FIKEVEX-607925 format. One line per 10 residues: their letters; for each residue x, y, z of C-alpha. Coordinates in Angstrom, 2 decimals, padded with zeros to 5 digits. Example, Ala and Ser with C-alpha at 12.3 -4.5 7.8 and 13.67 -1.06 7.14 Angstrom:
<rs>
as	012.30:-004.50:007.80; 013.67:-001.06:007.14
</rs>
This chain:
<rs>
mlrffrklrq	014.00:026.14:-046.58; 015.65:028.91:-044.49; 017.52:030.76:-047.58; 013.69:030.22:-049.30; 011.90:032.68:-047.17; 015.38:034.86:-046.86; 014.90:034.87:-050.35; 011.77:035.19:-050.96; 011.53:038.30:-048.55; 013.82:040.52:-050.13
rlltdnkfsr	011.56:039.51:-053.50; 008.77:041.19:-052.19; 010.48:044.06:-050.54; 012.84:044.85:-054.35; 009.05:044.55:-056.10; 007.23:047.23:-053.47; 004.43:045.03:-052.83; 004.40:045.95:-048.92; 001.20:044.06:-048.34; 001.89:040.75:-049.36
yllyaigeil	005.38:041.28:-047.67; 003.13:041.85:-044.48; 001.35:038.88:-044.52; 004.14:037.09:-045.40; 005.35:038.58:-042.26; 002.21:038.12:-040.53; 002.24:034.24:-042.03; 005.92:033.98:-040.69; 005.19:034.74:-036.54; 002.17:031.79:-036.92
lvvigillal	004.17:029.73:-038.39; 007.32:030.26:-035.12; 004.23:030.71:-033.14; 002.88:027.49:-033.37; 006.04:026.13:-033.98; 006.68:026.80:-029.83; 003.35:025.83:-029.27; 003.84:022.61:-030.80; 007.10:022.21:-028.68; 005.60:023.73:-025.94
qvnnwneerk	002.06:020.95:-025.98; 004.84:017.77:-026.74; 007.08:019.27:-023.60; 003.62:019.08:-021.71; 002.83:015.76:-022.99; 006.58:014.48:-022.05; 005.94:015.28:-018.01; 002.66:014.37:-018.29; 003.15:011.09:-019.03; 006.47:010.76:-016.71
qrqvevkyfg	004.25:012.42:-014.12; 001.63:008.74:-015.25; 004.49:006.59:-014.70; 005.42:008.18:-011.16; 001.60:008.03:-010.32; 001.40:004.18:-010.89; 003.98:002.91:-009.30; 002.82:004.74:-006.43; -000.81:002.89:-006.66; 001.18:000.05:-007.56
nlkndlladm	003.31:000.42:-003.85; -000.14:001.71:-002.34; -001.78:-001.29:-003.52; 000.33:-003.72:-001.23; 000.55:-001.79:001.56; -003.52:-002.44:001.65; -002.86:-006.10:000.93; -000.86:-006.19:004.09; -003.20:-003.89:005.97; -005.34:-006.16:004.74
erldymldva	-004.30:-009.32:006.04; -003.33:-007.62:009.31; -007.21:-006.51:009.98; -008.34:-009.89:009.11; -006.37:-011.28:011.97; -006.82:-008.47:014.32; -010.90:-008.92:013.37; -009.86:-012.88:014.97; -008.47:-011.84:017.99; -011.31:-009.58:019.13
hnkvrisrnv	-012.68:-011.88:018.83; -011.47:-014.65:020.43; -010.72:-011.92:023.17; -015.12:-010.92:023.80; -015.61:-014.59:023.50; -012.68:-015.22:026.62; -013.62:-012.27:028.53; -017.82:-013.58:028.18; -016.48:-016.72:029.92; -014.72:-015.59:032.46
krkadqdsig	-017.67:-013.07:033.38; -019.82:-016.58:033.36; -017.65:-018.35:035.73; -017.02:-015.52:037.42; -021.35:-015.42:037.94; -021.41:-019.00:038.62; -018.56:-019.10:040.46; -017.23:-022.33:038.62; -013.48:-022.12:037.99; -013.40:-026.01:035.71
slydfsndll	-009.56:-026.53:034.65; -006.69:-025.03:036.25; -005.51:-025.25:032.45; -008.56:-024.05:030.63; -008.02:-020.72:033.49; -005.01:-020.39:032.25; -005.04:-020.50:028.96; -008.01:-018.32:029.05; -005.90:-015.49:030.41; -003.08:-015.90:028.14
vlffveefrp	-006.10:-014.97:025.94; -006.93:-011.58:027.56; -002.65:-010.74:029.00; -001.23:-010.67:025.11; -001.70:-007.44:023.53; -001.72:-007.56:019.56; -001.96:-004.24:017.75; -002.87:-002.87:014.40; 000.06:-000.60:013.23; -000.51:000.31:009.56
ndntyeemks	001.79:000.12:006.10; 001.89:004.07:005.51; 005.37:003.71:004.02; 003.89:004.50:000.72; 001.40:007.13:002.11; 003.94:009.29:003.96; 006.73:009.39:001.12; 003.60:011.01:-001.50; 002.77:013.37:001.79; 006.00:014.32:002.28
sgnfstirnd	007.44:014.97:-001.16; 004.02:016.56:-002.48; 003.18:013.67:-005.13; -000.09:012.74:-002.79; -001.00:016.81:-003.80; -000.58:015.96:-007.55; -003.02:012.75:-008.03; -005.43:013.26:-010.42; -008.17:010.83:-008.92; -010.14:013.43:-006.10
elklklmtlr	-011.75:009.92:-005.28; -008.84:008.30:-004.37; -007.03:011.39:-002.85; -010.61:011.82:-000.45; -010.78:007.84:000.71; -007.05:007.22:001.82; -007.78:010.43:003.62; -011.27:009.14:004.88; -008.95:005.73:005.49; -006.26:007.80:007.48
ktyieiaaaq	-008.92:008.82:010.15; -009.77:005.90:010.72; -005.91:004.67:011.36; -006.06:007.55:013.98; -008.84:006.18:015.15; -008.02:002.44:015.43; -004.43:003.82:017.04; -006.61:006.04:020.17; -008.96:003.19:020.54; -005.72:001.33:021.09
ehmrydfnvf	-004.03:003.58:023.33; -007.10:003.56:025.30; -007.03:000.32:025.47; -003.46:-000.57:026.68; -004.38:001.72:029.73; -006.72:-000.84:030.81; -005.32:-003.63:029.99; -002.47:-002.36:032.94; -005.38:-002.39:035.19; -006.42:-005.11:034.43
ledfekyidw	-002.79:-006.78:034.56; -002.63:-004.70:038.27; -005.68:-005.96:040.07; -005.19:-010.02:038.93; -001.22:-009.40:039.88; -002.69:-008.69:043.51; -004.62:-012.60:043.04; -003.02:-015.09:040.90; 001.05:-016.09:041.21; 000.91:-017.58:037.76
gryfilpksn	004.21:-017.95:037.43; 004.18:-020.96:039.14; 001.03:-022.24:036.23; 004.31:-022.40:034.23; 007.94:-024.25:033.23; 009.28:-020.98:031.86; 013.06:-022.42:030.95; 011.01:-025.48:028.51; 008.90:-022.77:027.31; 008.88:-020.84:024.04
ipklefvyds	008.14:-016.99:025.30; 008.60:-015.35:021.76; 006.25:-017.44:019.92; 003.46:-017.93:023.78; 004.68:-021.10:023.88; 004.11:-022.04:028.05; 004.93:-025.29:029.35; 002.67:-025.88:032.35; 003.96:-027.25:035.40; 001.69:-029.71:035.83
vyieshsdlm	003.14:-031.04:038.96; 003.20:-027.63:041.06; -000.69:-027.33:039.62; -001.58:-030.97:040.49; -000.26:-031.06:044.25; -001.54:-026.95:044.21; -004.73:-026.88:042.79; -007.18:-026.32:045.96; -005.01:-023.49:046.86; -005.08:-022.19:043.49
eqeirelfks	-008.22:-022.58:043.09; -009.18:-020.21:046.12; -007.14:-017.64:044.79; -008.73:-017.35:040.83; -012.33:-017.32:043.39; -010.85:-014.32:045.53; -009.60:-013.05:042.05; -013.70:-013.51:040.78; -014.66:-011.05:044.47; -012.65:-008.60:042.99
kvflnnvfll	-014.93:-005.96:041.47; -012.10:-004.46:039.48; -010.87:-007.45:037.73; -014.85:-008.05:036.92; -015.33:-004.23:035.58; -012.15:-004.58:033.54; -012.86:-007.84:031.94; -016.75:-006.36:031.06; -013.63:-003.32:029.55; -011.81:-005.87:027.31
einyaynmdv	-015.22:-006.56:026.16; -016.38:-003.44:024.71; -013.59:-002.33:024.00; -013.31:-005.18:021.66; -016.56:-005.24:020.39; -016.09:-002.17:019.49; -012.77:-002.57:018.00; -014.29:-004.73:015.92; -016.93:-002.65:014.64; -014.10:000.00:013.52
lensksqile	-011.47:-002.70:011.68; -014.61:-004.73:009.26; -014.84:-000.27:008.64; -011.45:-000.14:007.49; -011.52:-003.15:005.72; -014.26:-001.85:003.98; -012.63:001.40:002.92; -009.97:-000.59:001.96; -011.54:-002.30:-000.58; -013.10:000.51:-002.06
imeildreig	-009.89:002.75:-002.47; -008.25:-001.31:-003.90; -011.04:-001.07:-007.00; -010.43:002.65:-007.54; -006.31:001.86:-007.36; -006.94:-001.41:-010.23; -008.77:000.46:-012.21; -005.94:003.11:-012.54; -003.58:000.86:-012.88; -005.18:-001.13:-015.49
td	-006.02:002.54:-017.91; -002.21:003.02:-017.63
</rs>
């Protein structure tokens, strides 16, 4: 083919047909330019295809992270609901000066004492940010919703830090009145699983003393104020957690469309 074009060019020059040669030269240049453009286009297609494969892989990982977050959020909502319920129950008993069962009282305090916190699965998100792949996401709506969710997660973390401080004050005041360790036989308890075995013998033989301790505790304004703070903090936290779930569901719908169109 190259030999043919070379002979054609030589013939045009030999026959002194300059205008035809000029047209031929222009055509040859156009063919070269078109070839280069086609090569660039093919290269761009390949790069876009590779980038899309990377993007879809990240989307799949993001979806898995969000599914785990959703499961944890559901659990945290159950925890928050329970803490609000128990806080109201403790305040009601204090108002009525009604202790009820020492075991029930201890169970209520167990619910309030042990703190559960939400930690998002952000490995994929952070990897996308650090590698620069987050900025290359072509779906602007998805990017905006992911960034909004991150702000909500930061809000949850700030609320948890605040609640941690309130909890420490609550626990410190409680310990001034109640010798809580006497309620349980710790060597028989499974502490990592929060499965405590009550020392029934001690409780039954010291019930009057324990009830008196609780009545003194119920007179503590610091304790009651902190029970109130636990209630409103967890009630507020429930609203933020529900908002997070709504945001995740919206993001999941977009991810499903993106992955499905690949």
